[in-house]
N, C-alpha and C positions, 0 to 999 in steps of 0.2 A: 448892311443887311439888318432888317428889323425882324426879330423873332420873339414871340411871346408865347409862353406855355402857362395856361391858367388851370388851376384845379377848381372845379365847380362843385359845390356842396350838394346840390340837388340833382336828381335825374333830369336829363334833357327831355324836352317835349319832342316826341317823335314827329318828324316832319312828314306830313301826308304827301304822297307822290300824286300830283294831279295830272291825269292823263289828257292833257290839253296843252295848248301853246300859250296860255296866259302867263305862266312864269317866264317864258322865253322873252316875251315882249317887255316885261318889267325889268329885266336884269341887264339889258343891252346898254353899254356905255355909248352915248351919243356925242360925237365930236361937234364942234362949231361948224357953221355953214362953210366958212372959208377953209376948213380942214382939207377938203377934197383937192384944193389947189396947191397944197404944200408939197414940196419935193423933198422926201426923206433920203438923204445920201449917206448919212453917218450912223453908225451903230455903236452903242456902249453895252457891255454885257458883264455879268458877274455870276459865278457859280455858287451854289449853296448845297449843303449836305447836312442832314440831321437824323439822329436816332431818337425815337421816343419810346420809352419803356412802357410795356403793357402791364396794366394791373387787372382791372375788371372789364375792360373794354372788349367788344366783339363786333364793332362796326367802324367803317371808314366813311366819313362824309367829306367830299371835296367840292368846293365852290370856286370854280376857275372862271377866267374871262377869255383871254386869248393865249393860244399856244397849244402844243401837243400834250397829251396825257397818256401815260402808260402805267397800268396797274397790274401787278402779277401776284398771285398767291403762292406761298411757299409752305412746305410741310410743317416745319417747326420754327417758331420764332418767339422770343420773349420781348421783342421790340419791333416797331415798324421803322423802315428806312425811307426817308423822303429826300430826294436830291434832284438836281437839274441845273437850269440856267435861267436867269432873268435877263431880259434884253429890252432896250429902248432904241427905236429908230427915230432920227430927227434930221432937220436940215442943216444943223451945224454940229461939229464934234463936241463943242463946249456944252451945248444945250442937251445933247444926248447923255453926256456924262453926268451933268447936274441933275437931270430928270431921273436918272437911275436910282437916286436916293428916295424918290417918291414911290418906288415900286417895292413891294414887300410880300413875304409869305408869312401868314399868321397861323400858328398851330395852337389849338386849345383842346382841353379834355373834359369829358363828363364821365359819369360812372359807366355809361354804356358805349361811348364811342370817342374816337379821336377825329377832330375836325381840322381840315387844312383849307385855307382860304387865300386867294389872291386879293391884295389890296392895292389899288392904284387910284389916281385922281379921277373924279367923275367927269371932268372935262379934259380931253386929251390935247386940244389945240393942235391937231395934226400929227402929234407924235404917235408912234405905234408901240404900245406896251405889250410885252409877251412874257409868259412864264412857261417853261418847258419842264413838265413833271415826269419823274420816274418814282414809283412807289412800290415797295414790297411790303406785303401784309400776310398774316396767316391765311391760308386758303379757306379756313372755316368761317371767315368774317363775312358779314353783309357789306355790300358796297353801294353807295349812293353818290352819283356824280352829276353836277350841274355845270354846264359850260356854255360859252357863246360861240367862239370861233376857234377851230382847230380840230384835228382828228382825235378820236378817243379809241384806246385799245385796252381792253380788260380781258384777262385770261386766267385760267386755272383757279377758279373760285368754286367752293363747295357750299354755297349759300346764295341768297337772293342778290340780284344785281339790278340796279335801276339807273338810268341815265337820261338826261335831257340836254339837247344842244341845238344851236341854230344853224351853224355852217361847219361842215367838216365830216369826213367819213367816220363811221362808227363800226368798230370790229369788236365783237364780244364772242369769245370762243372758249371751249372746254369748261363749261359751267354745269355743275350739278346743283340745280336750284332754279327758282323762277327768275325770268328775265323780262324786264319792262323797259322799253326805250322809245323816246320820242325825238325826232329829228326833222328839221325843216329842209335844209339843202345838203345833199351828199348821198352817199350810198351806205347801206347797212349790210354787214356780214355777220350773221348770227349763227355760229357754227358749233356743232357738237354740244347742243344744249339738252340736258336731261331735266326737264321740268316744264312748267307752264311758260308760254312765250307770248308776249304782247309787243307788237312793233307798229309804230305809226310814223309815216314819212310823207312829206309833201312833194319834194322834187328829188327823184333818185330812185334807184332800184334796191330791192331787198333780196338777198341771197341767204337761205337758211337751211339748216339741217338740225332736226329736233327729234328727240325720242320722248314722247309724252308719257307721263306716269298714268296710273289707273285713274280714270275720270279727269285726265288732264285737259288743258285748254291751250289752243294756239290761235291767236287772232292777229292777222297781219293786214295792214291797210297802207296803200300808197295812192297819191293823186296823179302824179306824172312819173311813171316808171313801172317796171315789171316786178312781179313777185316770183321767185324761184324757191320752191319748197321741196326738200327731200325728207322722207319719213320711212321708217321700216315698213315692210309689207305686212307685218303682223300688227300694225296700228289698229286700234279700235276707237272709232269716233263718228259722231254725226258730222257730216261734211257739207260745207257751203262755199262756193266760189262764184263771184260775180264781177263782171267787167262792164264798162260802158263803151269804151273804144279800145278794142283789143280782142284777143282770142283766149280760150281756155284749153289747155292741153293736159291730159292725164296719162302718165306713162307707168307701166308695170304695177298698176294697182287695180283691184277690183272694187268698184263703187256700185253699190246697189242703189240706183237712182230712183228718186220719186219725181224729180223735175230736171229736164235737161234741154238746153238750147245752146246756140252759139255764144250767148252772153251769160249763161247761168247754169251751174250744175249743183243740184241739191240732192243729197242721198246719205248713204251710210257706208262706212268702212268697218268690216268685221262686225262686232256686236253693237257698235255705236255707243261705247261707254264714255268716250270723251267728246270733245267738241273742237272742230277746226272751222274757222271762218276766215275767208280770204276775199278782199275787195280791192279792185284797182279801177280808177276812173279812166286814165289814159295809159294803157299798158297791158301786157299779156300776163297771164297766170299760168305757170307751168309747175305741175306737181309730179314728183317721181318717187316710186317705191324703190327701196334699196334693201 
């Protein structure tokens, strides 16, 4: 196992979260053409576990590639805990075991955040490299996650949460803070979010339950899949829902509409103090008051 912990003298440059798929296409590890014909029958694995002391940090940045991610917030902590398993699948036992040494977790520090990163060869030659992460952090921390393949689960955070991924379900729940997530293939469950909510999905459905703050914003978009949104009946927001191929259903909510058709509903909930925008190209939109 290779682990490096670096103390950086200067503040890190805050990474801007780009609400598009540009990052996703740039970080994918592309195997050689012959990779798809390789038959991986053998697996080598190794567990890892680290505690990193907290000094001035209040953010977690995770840059992963393949494997599951679980991040949970805890009430009190003077360190973060990172543990899990590294795994390599290959067509021979010897190659899997030897290649495991090329897979590592790198941890570094700045004054504002702790960074965790998967490092693996840029060319996989048919091998399947995976890291399965479990991370405990103070629930007051901000969380930024970038991944390529594998499910993401983030829970019990009282700060901003941002995630991008290509393939794999994304579950973000019990969050007091703004949530922004971009996913290409998979399903989203954005549950018990108290804050602004931004979700963009290409192939899959979005299931969400959100309580908007005063003047809060909820923007959800999917290309192929439905949007399910549950909000309190006391919500106050300008409202817009539009589909190209699908239906719009509003349940247990009073919407003062200015425009309404089978493909579009535009109006106001309550005094219209916030903003809700929902768009689906191929799929239904169902909004329920709770």
